[in-house]
LOLOVEX-282189 format. One record per residue (C-alpha): residue in one letter; x, y negated, z negated. Coordinates in steps of 0.5 Angstrom, whole numbers, plus 500, padded with zeros to 3 digits. Layout:
BEGIN
aXYZ ...
***
This chain:
BEGIN
m746764142 k745764135 t740759132 t743753129 r740748123 y739743129 e734747133 i731749126 r730742124 d728738131 r724742136 r723737141 y728737145 e727745147 n726743154 i733739155 r739742156 c747738156 v752739160 i758736158 l764735163 a771736160 a776738166 g780732166 l788731165 g788725161 t793722166 r794715163 m795718156 n801721158 t800727155 n800735156 l794736151 p787736155 k784729154 a778733151 l782735145 h785728143 k783726136 i779720133 g780720126 n779728124 e775730129 m776732137 m773728142 l770734144 e767736137 r765730136 l760729142 i758736141 e756734134 t752729136 v748732142 k747738136 s744733131 s740730137 g736737137 i739740144 s742746142 h743749149 i750746151 v754748157 v762745157 v765745164 v772746163 g779745168 y786742165 g788747159 s781750160 e784756155 q786751149 v779748150 e775754150 d779757144 i776751141 l769752143 k769759140 k766756133 y761752136 n758759141 i758754147 n759758154 t764754158 i765754166 r771753169 q772748175 n777751179 k780745183 l779738179 l775735185 g771730181 s765729176 a760732182 d764737183 a764739176 v757739175 k755743181 a760748178 a754749173 k749750177 r749758176 y748757169 f741753170 t738758176 k732759172 f731752167 t726748170 g727742165 s732736165 l739736164 l743731160 v750730163 l755727158 y763725159 t767728154 d771721154 t765717151 p765720144 l762714140 i755714143 r751715137 k745720136 a740715136 t742712143 l742719146 k734720144 g733713146 l736715153 i732722153 n725719151 r726714157 h727719162 r721723159 r716716160 s719714166 g718721170 a724719174 a729723178 c735720174 t736716168 l742713166 l745710161 a747702161 a750697157 d751690157 v758688155 n762682155 s769685158 p767690164 t773691166 g775698168 y768700169 g763702174 r757697175 v750698175 i747694181 r740692181 d736689187 s732682185 s726686183 g731689178 d731696180 i737700180 v741700187 k747704186 i753705181 v759702184 e766703181 e771697180 k776699185 d771699190 a766693188 t766686191 v768680187 h761679186 e759685183 k766685179 d762679176 m757683173 t757685166 q752691166 i756698166 n755705167 v756708160 g757715164 a751719160 y745721165 c738725164 f736729171 k730733172 r734740174 k731741182 e732734184 l740733181 f742740185 d739738191 v742732192 l749734189 a750738195 r750731199 i755727196 k761726200 k768726198 n771720196 p777718201 k781714197 k781719191 g779725194 e774727189 f766728189 y764722185 l757723181 t756716181 d754717188 i748720187 i744714185 k745711192 h743718194 f736718190 r735711192 d735712199 r730718199 g726714195 m727718188 p725714182 i731711178 s730709171 s735706166 y736706158 d739699156 k740699149 c747702148 s752698144 e759695147 e763699142 e759706144 a760705151 l768705150 g771710154 i777713152 n782714158 s788711154 r793711147 e790704147 d783706147 l784712142 s786707138 a780702139 a776708138 e779710131 k777704129 i770703131 i769710127 r772708121 m769702120 r762706121 k764710115 i766704111 k760700113 q755706111 l759707104 m758699103 e751700104 g751706099 g754701094 v761702094 t766696094 f772695099 i777690097 d780690104 p775694109 e780693115 t786697111 a781703109 y782710113 i776713111 d774721113 k767722116 k765727111 v768723105 k763722100 i764716095 a758715090 k756707088 d760703084 t767705086 v771700088 v776702094 y783698094 p787696099 s791701104 v787708102 v787713105 i782719104 q781725109 g777731109 e771734104 v773729098 i768727094 i769721089 g764720083 k761713080 n765707078 c772710079 r778705081 i782708088 g788705089 p792701092 f796705097 a793712095 k792718099 i786723097 r785729102 g783736102 k777739098 t778734092 e773732087 i774726082 d769726077 r766718075 n770713071 c776715073 v783711076 i786713082 g792708082 n798705086 f802711091 v798717088 e797722092 v792728090 v790734095 r786740094 s784738086 k779737082 i779732076 g775730070 e771724068 n775718065 t781721067 k787716069 v792717074 k795711075 h802711079 h807714084 v804721082 y803727086 l797732084 g797738088 d792744087 a791742080 y785742076 v785737071 g780736066 n776729062 d780724059 v786726061 n792721062 i797722067 g804717067 a807714072 g811719077 a808725074 i809731079 t805738080 a810742084 n804747087 y809750092 d814755091 g816756099 k811762100 r804760097 k801754094 n800755086 r795752081 t796748076 t791747070 i791740065 k785741060 s782736057 r785729053 a792732055 f797727055 i803728061 g809723060 v812719065 g816723070 a814730068 i814735072 l809741072 i812747076 a805752078 p803756076 v802753070 k797751064 i797745060 g793745053 e787741050 q790735047 a797737049 v803732050 v808733055 g814729054 a817724058 g821727064 s820734061 v820740066 v815745065 t816751068 k812756071 n808761067 k811757061 d804755059 v803750053 p798751048 d792747046 k795741042 a802742042 t808737045 v813740049 i819736051 g826737055 v829741061 p826746060 a820744056 r820747049 v815746044 l816741039 r810741034 k803741034 k798736032 
***
């Protein structure tokens, strides 16, 4: 495999390999798309989990695929990750067993994750791994104490606090259902002990599948030590099994990003209504008003005012002291400092200079039916209300485009000129 930036940064986890289980159908989602490929924010669940694992310092990852395997494998090509097909979907234990041949000569520990728990943080994975190393256990599982454990497997302990087993909710007694510590679905195993005991797991009679959770009782019965890392938050433990779960995860990811930006000095008037992508960068003292959507690799400078009801997307850069007002959409554009784009404007594939004023309802018509074209508006230009600029076109420095004018493609407006009409013609020069 190629050396990645994660390997270069952190080599403490070279003796850890990761197996991600991504073979599920997503039955409760009522979908034809493999569950692993459903998106939270602008990233697929599987992609999000891979990025977290790699950022934790683990570079060697294997993904077990099943339903929609070709679709999943196609996504994984860019990550240079090996995949193993689970030919029959016979449960999580069978999926891990399918990966055995990939680790024949490996003597370290295996981190096993489910793709439907993509909200686990890097710090939590590291805590799990470090706990596993210190404990010397055959297995260390990730547990969380939650207010509402319904739907999750419970971690069952004896009077001494030692883990006895994991019981799925449908198999739990009334007393066990009252327990609030759940199995998150992340484990560290010693490789040899894992595959030795996997062979002993029997098919669940109710589901006709082999449960990985059954391995805990087998370890216990053989006197093999079991440990846990319990510092996992309830939001990280969320398992994604339905469209409702996807929506809940979306909100969690969104609020994480907004909290990060607020800690960096950005003001959100109403955080609950803002949608901000993971890769967005916003400088301090910028104010984001309600119902703003910012997607993609967007960079916004200091002391800007964004919204309300603005949408910014693609690779867009907005310099300091700019105003992007209500019902404005900006995509793949660069906007210079002190520029004002206040009402009902569309800027697509545009380069806008400094100190430009763009009036309400102005549009850059960037698409000609075949390709996206560039509009350039130089510094201190004034674009009147309802003007249409048909790309490719350039508006000169200090030029004025009159209200309602249509500047047709390749009919560039000279510096300091004023144009009006449909099509726009030069009226005078300043």
